[in-house]
N, C-alpha and C positions, 0 to 999 in steps of 0.2 A: 550437541548441535542446538543452536538457538532457533526457535520457531519464528515464523513471520509475525505472529501475534505478539510474542515477547519483544521483538525488535520494535514494533510499532508502539507498544505500551511504554517502552523505555526511552523513546525518542523525546528530545527536549525542544526541537525546533522544526519548522516546516521544511527546512533544508535537509535535515536528517531524514524526515519522512520521504522526501523526494528521492534521496539517495537509496533508501530501502526499496522503494518502488522500482527504481532503475536497476537495482541489483537482482530482481526476480528474473529467473532464467527465461530467456526468449525462446520462441518457437524455432523450429528448424529453418524456417524461411527468414529469420532475423527480426521478425516483428514481435512486439510485446504480446504476451498472452492476454486472454480475456480478463483475468484478475488484475493484472497490472494496469490495463486500460481503464478498468472500472475504478481502481483505487486513485487514479490520477484525477478523477472528478472532484476529489477533496480539495484540490488546489485552485479550482476555478468557480465552484459554486459560490455565489455571492455571500451567503450566510455562513460559509466555512472559511472564506479566504484568509482572514487574519486571526483566526482563533485555533491554536494548536490543539487544545483539548477537544474542540468539536471535530477537528480533522481526524484526530486519533479515534474518537468514538465512532465516527462514520466508517473509517477504515477497518476497525475491528469488527464492526457489524457486517460489513461487506465480506471481509476475509472469512468469517465463520460460515458463509454460505457456499464457499468453494471447497473442492476436495484438495487433499494434500498434493496431488499431482501438479496443481497450479502454483503451489507455494514454495517451489524449489529455488535455491539460489545457485 
């Protein structure tokens, strides 16, 4: 099984990163979990918007602070 961190590190484009975030398992009520919501910040922060390497670094840093419960697909 591929981990969230591995998928993020292997992504080549922002679109791939967005797909990864969208594939994180949702809560029972259908809403995204806290980790997915937090990772989405990488797509609208001005200094990260057009730089995949900065987006990946941000996402990896954030993902490392969450437990594996939030990282399920």
